[in-house]
N, C-alpha and C positions, 0 to 999 in steps of 0.2 A: 782161355781161361784167364777172367781178369783178377789173378791172385794181388796183384799189385796197385792195383787202384787207387786202395785207402790212404798211397802216399802223395795223392795229390789231388789238386780240383780239374780235371781233364778239360779241355776245352772240345775235345770229341763228345765227351758224355752231354754238355749242353748242347752240340747239334742234334743228338742221337734221342737226346730224352729232354725237349723243351720242359720249363717248369711252370704248372700254372698257377703256383702260389705266386711267382714271379710277376712273368710276363701276362696277367691279366688287370695286371695294375698299372696307373699311371704315375709318372713321378709324384711323389709329393712335394711342395712347397715348404713346408715346414723342418726343422730339423727333427734327427732321434730325440728320443727324450732321455733321461739319467739313465747311466748305464746302470748294471748289476750292482755294481759294488758301491755307486752310489745309494743306491735304494736302500742297499744291506746296513748300511755303515750310519748313513741321517737321510731317514725317512720323511719326506716331506709332512707339512702339519696338515692338517685336517687333509688325507688326502683324498678322501670322499668327493670335496668342492673341489680340488685341484685336478682329480680327474676328468669331473663333470666339464671343466671349464676347456681341458685339453680338447674333450671332444667338439664342444661349441665352438672352440676356434680355426679346430681342422673341417669345417662341415663342408669345406669346397673340394675335401681329396674324397665324394662322392663313388668314385668309380673305383675304391679297395673294397669296397661294401657289395660287392658281386657274388658273392657266396649265399650271405643268410638276411641281408637287406630285407626286410620285413614292409608288408606292404605299406602305404602311410595310413591307409583305412584299417589295419587291424588294431583291435584296442589294444591299450597300453598294460591293462591288466591283466589279460588272455595269453600276451606273448612270451614265446620260451625259444631256446636256441635248441628246441626237439620237433619242434614246426618249419617245413621245407615249405616255403610260398614262391620263390624263384626258380625258375630253368637255368642252370650252368651256361656260360656264354660261349661263342663257337671257340672263343681262345680256350677257355678253360677244360676244353674237351680234346686238346693238343696234347696232352700229356699222359701217357703211356700208364704211370702208376697212381695218380693223383684222383683223376675223376672216374666219373660211370658211366660208361656209352651211354646208358639205358638207365638212367636214372630215376626214379619213380616219385613223383614227389606230392602223390595225390594221401598218403600217409593212413590208408585205410585200418591200419592194423594200430595208429595213434590217436583214435577215436579219443574222445573225453568221456568214458565211459567210468563208471562206478567200479564196475568189475577188473578195472586197471591193475588192483592189486587188493587180490583176496587175501593177503595175509597182512597180517598189524605190525607192517615195519617202526612201528613207535615204540616198541621195546626200549625199556631204557636200560637195561643189560645190551644190547645188540652194538658188537665194536663200530659199525657203520654210524650209528645214532652219539655214539659217544666222542667219537674222533670226529666226526664231520657235520653231521646234523643237529649236534644240540650239546656242543662241548660244554662245559664248565667253563665259565667265561673265566673265574677267579681263578681257578687250579691253571687253565693255557695261559693265560695273561702273564704267572709267573713263570712258566715252564717256555714262553719264550723270550720273554727276559734274558733268563736264563742263559737259552740258548744262542739269542743277539751276542751275549759279555762269554759266549764260549764257557760256560762256567757247566763242564760236564764233571759228575759224580761216576767214577769206574768201580764195578766190581766185576770178578772173575768166578765163575762154574764151571760144571760140568751138566749137558744136558746131553743126555744120551750117551754117544760113546763123543761127542765132541766138547773141546774146549770153550767156554763160550764168555767171550769180555762184552759183560754189557756197559753200557752209558745213558745213565740219566740228566734229564737238563735239571738242574739245581742241585746246591753242594748236601741239601739232606735229602734226596729223594732216592730213592730206590725202585729198582725194575723189581715189578714181582712176576716170576717166570711161568706163565702158565704152564699148566701138566699136560703132556702128550697126550693126545685124543682123538678120536676116529672122526667119521663124517658127521656122524649121530653126535657129536659134540659142539658141532659149528653153527652159525645162526646163518642159515644157508636159504636161498629161494626156493618155492617149493620144487619146481621144477629142475633144479639143477641139485636138488639132495636125490631127486628120485634117480634122476640121471648117473650122479656120483656115483652114487650104491651100488649100479651097475657096472658101472666101467672101473671101478678103486673101490674095490668090494675086497681086495687083500692088501692093505694097507703095510707098507715096512716099515723098520723103526724110523727112519730117516723122515719119511712122512707124518709120521704120526709125533715127530718131534719139532717139525717144521712149521706144520698147521696152524696150529693156534697161535704162534708165535706172526705166522702171514697176517690172517685175521684180527689182531691187536694192533695190525697198523705199524707196527716198527718197523725200523728200515735193519734189513737183514743183510749181513754177506756172508754169503755161506761158500767157503770154500774148498769144499770137496766134492765138486762134481764129476763126476766119470761116466765114460760109457754106458757101464753097468745103469748106472739110477737117472741116465738122462732122461729117461719118458717117465720114470717119478716125479721127477722134478718141474718138468713140464705140465705134467699133471695139476699138482698142486698151485702154480702159481698161474693155471689160467682158470682153475676155479675159481681161484680170489678173484681175479681179473673180472671175471664174467660177472662175479655175484656184488662186486663192487657196480659194474656197469648198469647191472638190471636192477637195484634197488635205487641208483642215482636215475633213471630213466621212469621206474614207474611212479616214483615219489613225483617227478614232475607232473606226470600223465594224474593221478591223483589230486593235485594241489589246482591244475589246469581245469578238473572238473569242480571242485570246491569252486574257483573264480565262477566258472561256468554257471554254477546254480546257483550264488550265493550274492552274485553280481559284486556290483563296484561298495564294498563293504569296507567304510577305514577304519575298520580294527582288525580288519584280517590281513594279517602280515606273513608271507608264504617267503622263507629264504631259502631255496632249494637249489640252487644254480652258480654256474663260474660264469668267463666271462665269454666262453666259446662254447662247444660241446665235447671236442676231445677230451676223455681221462685218462687213459692209460697207453702208454707208450712204451712199446717193445724195440729196444737196441740189438738187432742179432748182427751174425757176422757173414753169413750166404743166402741165397736166398733159397737153399735145400732145407737149411736151418728155420726159414721162414714157412717152408712149405709143413714143416713138420709139426710145426706151433698151430697153422689152422687147423691140421688136421684134426690136433687135441681139443682144440675148441671149440671143432664141428661136431667131434662125437660129444662132446658134455653139454652142447646146445640141443642136439637132432631136432635141427629145422625143417621144416614142412619142404624148403624152396632155398635154394643158393644160387642168387643171383651173379650171372659171369664168371661162373666157376669153370667153364671150360676156357676162356680167356686164363683165369689164373694160373689152372693147369698147365696151359702152354707154355707160361712166361714162367713158370715159378717151377715147375717138376722135368728131372729129364732122365729119365729109364733107363737110358743106357750107361752099364757099367764101367766108372773111367778107371779103377786100378784092379789087379790082381791080388790076391789071398796072400800076396808076398810084401803086402804092405801092411804097417803096424794097423793094428784096429783104432785107436784113437784118429790116427789119420784120415782114414776110410771113413770115418763118422762124419768129420768135421767136411771133407772135400767128396765126398761121393754127392753124385744128381750135381746140380745147377751149383755151380760154388761163385757163382757170381758175388759181387761186394758192393754190385750199388743196383739198390733200388730201394722203394717208398712205395710202402700201401695203406691205402686206408679204408678201414672194415665199418659197417654201419650193422646194428642189430634192429628190427623190427621181432611183433610178438611171434610170427612164422616165420621170417627171413633172414638169412644174412646176406650182405651187398657188399663185393668186393668189388674195390677200386672206387667208392665213394670217393666224393671230394674231400679233403683235409679239413675242411671247416664243419663238413657235414657226417664225419665221423665219431664214431665212439671208441674205438682202438685204432691205432696207430704201428705199424711195421715200418720198420728202417734200419737200413744199413747207418753208421757213423756218416759214412761218404755221403750215402743214397741224402740222408737230413740235410747235413752240411748245405750241401747244395741245393736243396729247396726251400733253406732259410734264406742264401746268398750271403752278401759279402760286403762292407763298406763301401770297397775299394771297384764293386760294379754300378754301373750307370742306376741301375733302378736301386732302391733302397731295401736293405735284407725286410724281411718280411717275418716273423717269427710268434705274432701273434697267436696264431694255432697252438702253440705250446703253454700260452699264458694259465690254463684251467688243467692242464695234466695234474693227477692228483695219485697216479700209482707208476713208477719207474720202474720196468725189468729190463734189467741188462744180464742175457744169457750169453755163455759164452762168454766173459771177459776176457779169460786166458787167450783165446783165438784173437779178439779186439785188439789186445793189445801188442799182436805180430801185424796188425793193421795201420793204420795210421792214430795213435791215442789222443790228438789234440784235436782231431774232430770229435771224440767226446767231448771232453773239458769243454770245447766250445759250444756245446749242447748243451749240458748242464749251465753254463753261463747264461744262456738264451732260456731257461725252464722259470716257468710261472713269473715274468715280469709283467708289468702293466701294460695292457696293449695301448698301440698308437690308433685302433679305431675301436668305436664301439662293436661292431660286426652285429647288429640287430639284437644287441643285448639290452634285457627287461632291468633295470637297474633296482626297480621293486621290489625284484627276486633275487636278488644278488647276496648272498651270503656276506655276512657280515664282517668275514674275517678275507674277504680275498679285496674289500674298501679297504680294510686295514694294511694291505697290501704284505697280509701274513704268508701266503699262500707256499709257498716255501717252507712254510713249517709245519705245515699241516700236510706235505706231499711223502709219500712212503717211497724208497728206494730200496729195490730188490735189487740186490746183485749174484749171480752166478759163477763161481770161477773154480776150476782145476786146483787153483793155489791163489794164497795172497802174496801181492806184491807193494812193494812202495808205492806205484802208482794206483793203486785200489783204496791203499791207505788214505792218500792225501785226497783222494775223490771224497772219500767218505768224510773228513775232515773238512776241505772246503766246502763241500757243495748238500751235506747234507748235513740238515739243520732241524728234523723232524722234532716237533714238542713230547711226543709218545716215547722217544729215545730210539738209541742203536742197539743193533747185537751183530757181533761177528761171531762165525762159527768156524772152528777149525780143528782136525783130527791131531792125534798124538803121532808122529812120525816115526817110523823104523830105520830108515835109512834104506839107501840105495847099494851101498858101498859093498854089503851082505849079497846082492840079488844080482850079482853080472853074470851070474854062471861060470863062470872061470876064476882061475886062480889069479891075480896080479899082484903086484907091491902097488899101493896108493898111497901117495905122499902128498899130505896137506900144508902149502908152507903161507903161513899169514905174517900180510907185512904192513905196515904201520902207516897207519893214514889220518891227520888231523882234524878232517873234514870230509861233506859230502862233497861238494866244490870239488875236492884238492884230490879226491880218489881217484880220477882216470891219472891226473901225473904223477900221483904218486904208486900207481900200479905199472904204469910205463916203466917208471925210473926201476922199477924192482926188477922188472922183464928185462932190461936192458944190462942190468949189474949182476942179477941172480942166475937167468936163464941163458944168455946168449953167451957167457965165455962158454958153457960148456956145447952148445949147436956149433960153435966155430972152432974151439978145438976138436973136438971129436965128429966134423965134419964126414968123415969116411963111415963112422959107424951109426950116424945119423938116418941112414937112410928106412924112411916109410914113418918119418914123426907127422903126426896131424896134429897141428894148434887150433883149438878151437876158441874165437875170440866172439863172445855171444853180442856186443854192440858195433854197428856196423862204421861210427866213429873211431873207435880203436882198431878196428878192421885196417882202416887207411891209412892211419897213423903206422901201424906195426907194419902194416905192406910197404908205406915208402920206407920206413928203415931199412926192410930186407933190399930194397931194391937202390937204394944211395948209401946207405953207411959201407964204409970200408970193411968193417969188420966183418959182413955178412957176405963178401965178394967169392968169396971160395962154396956158400950154400945155394945151391938152384933151387927155384921154389914155385910152385904154382898158387891160387888163389881160385875161391869159389864161394862169392857173394848172391844174395838174394836178387841182384841188380846185374850179376853173369851171362850171358846169352847161355843158351844152351849147347851151342856149339864149344864155343869156349869153354864152357864147366864140362863137356866132353872130354876135351885134349887135356885138360887139366887132368882128370882123373887116368886119363892114361898115361899121361908123362909119369903121373905118381907111381902107376901100378907098376913100368918098367924102372919106374928106379931113376930116370931122367932127371925128375925134381923127388929132392929127397925131404922137402917139407911143404906141408898142402895147408894155407890159410883157408878157415871154413869157418862161416858164419851162423849164429843159432837159427837166424831167419828164413837161411838157405835149407839148414836142414827141419826148420818146420813147414816149408811149403814144398820143397822137394826128398825130404828123405833119402837122400843118395846112398845107394851101399856100397861102402870103398873097399879093396880088397887091399892086401899089403901094407897093413898099417901095425905097427911092431909098437908101437910108442905113443901115447895122448898125452898133450898137454894142454889144461883147461887155463885161456889167459883169464876167464873168470870162469865162473858156473852158471848153467841153464838157468833160465828159471823154470822151465819146465823139469823136474828130475826123471822122466822119462827118459828123455834127450843122454842121461847121463850112462843109465845104461845101456843104452842102444850105443853110444859111442865107445865107453871105457868096456860094456863089454861084448857087444855084438861084432864091434868092428876085429876087436881082438882075438874074437873066439874064429871070426873068419881066418884071423892068419894062422892059427894054431891049425884048425882043419884043414888047412891050402898048405902046411908043412913050410911053411914059412918063419916060423918061430917055435920053439920047444915050450911046449904047455908049462904054464907059470913063467915065462921071463918075460911076456909083456909088462909094460910099466905105464905107472897113469902119475903125473905130476900138476897137481891143482896149488893155483892163487888164489889166494882171498884176504878179506878184507873185515873188520870189525861190520862195515856196512853190507856184507854178503850175508847177515847172519840169517834172512828166509829162507835166500836158497841154499845155503850151508844147512839150515834144518834138516830142509828136506833129504840130501845127500846122504849126511850121517847120523841123522835121525835125533828125536827132542831132548835123548838123555845125552849124547855129547857134547850138542851145541854149545852149550854155557862153558863147559870145560874147554873149548878149543878156542871161543872168543874171549876168555878171562885168564887164562893160564900162562904163567911167563915165557914159558916154550914156545916155540914158534915154527916149529914142525912136528907132524903128526904122520906115523906111519903105521896103514893098514895092510893086513894082506886077507 
């Protein structure tokens, strides 16, 4: 199982999965264009002419147009990135997840027929038209300017059972929250309307609340994803993604028909495309989670054919049961099946077919893990230039199970967002006469919708929203009221929360360590004989290394025997440490949050728990403080009610603290003068 692949860019992965997006291109002679930050802060004057000039200057790099290069005989008025005229090269066929071994390029389903769009997609009230196809230039221009200036107006409200934090671009603006609705209240393609009515006939309160927000194209940060509502949330985001892809595709086909029918009419201006074809990106933690999302999409599409489905099943679905029922429900939901975190997959839709393993530049939706997509892009220190042009026209990003991605390598997620919606380095067969104006203005990131589904909110997610989400339609965060875990341990235990002072986020690790040495260590050193069965939980691996070195080298801890289990500890070493802790040979055991996330060890002989910091996942608090101590009570290692819990926290732990102690208590514990709070 490759659970820690996200921590690095391993050479072995490059060997086992060659990257078609990288290997099929020759080295370019010119330098990479302006960085994402330069594009954001100082957009070039006359970006349209600058872009055309850059493509003209790079005419020597023709090898890079291997994906969608159009025939030189094609008419410029009829070209679009939804027509496939070149077969993939042999090098492009080498990548397992990026290309289709039997790609059909005749596009019989994409004929220029008038019935390509039987519905009237030009309805003014359709959110697709309001946001993408025919936006109000004046209103959007003001909102984009406010987003550039980081001028956001924040309001708060309750939506269903959620606390909603809404941010609109512009000081005087305010988001009008749509009322909860069902399938019938959405602007859906007819086929999707029929299938959604069958598959999603009984919507729950969460679906009714989030559906209108999705279809208004606002950025959404939903922070109450659970095992129970996972399928419901997958259904609504997949329905929205498919509706967007189908409307985009059908609009292009209908306009192709108009051009073919009316010829080269100089007054006919049809702006319906981006630089490249991919429009939706799913970031997911494992292949199994990708398979579940694909199955929801398949059920909503009800296609006549699925090309390469057997190959997909062989690569992404593992039917063997990996874990027993003794593992927690959330653990089994995340790691059951194929838990490989190195994958990327392109999916293309025609009118009757879903094609898996299509080339990235030839796909409508991209599915990838952060590691898989990061390797597909490449990096500056490699021999070949990074290729992120296929992300230039992404209009919807869906990050599912963001809390699980935080336990992989979050830097990969940040790297991907930094390379979203940048102007491409090559034309890739783009017809500039069909390109939407806001793409030419380099405003794509202000139109992109970002949807993040997480079990809880974290500073990393908040920073992602602040730094990389600039949607002119606004952003909205949804999270519940927390009742707290301190009353859900299942046993009676004294729980002491100790607040230490920290002057800044940057200095918080040092302040935490100093408090630990001054307030916790003396008790461990003086009462070493009574410290048997002490579990020291440390969320951060960097803090874990610091504390482990202190235990190993400090004279004050010379009499304290200890073991250590982190996410990088080998299985034999972890088993040895657990055994020594059980027998009392090790009186203290150091244990990290990521080790618990990936392995969920079941410890016995725990008599007291010290939280060096609170876990991000509140379920971990209940498991470690409640289940571990409860097992010791059942084994008669401690008397009922004699187990103790000690927690260190600062004001910068407010998000974690709220989930553990509850929304009503957290304010007092952060602001009150006293620094010690006891709960039983």
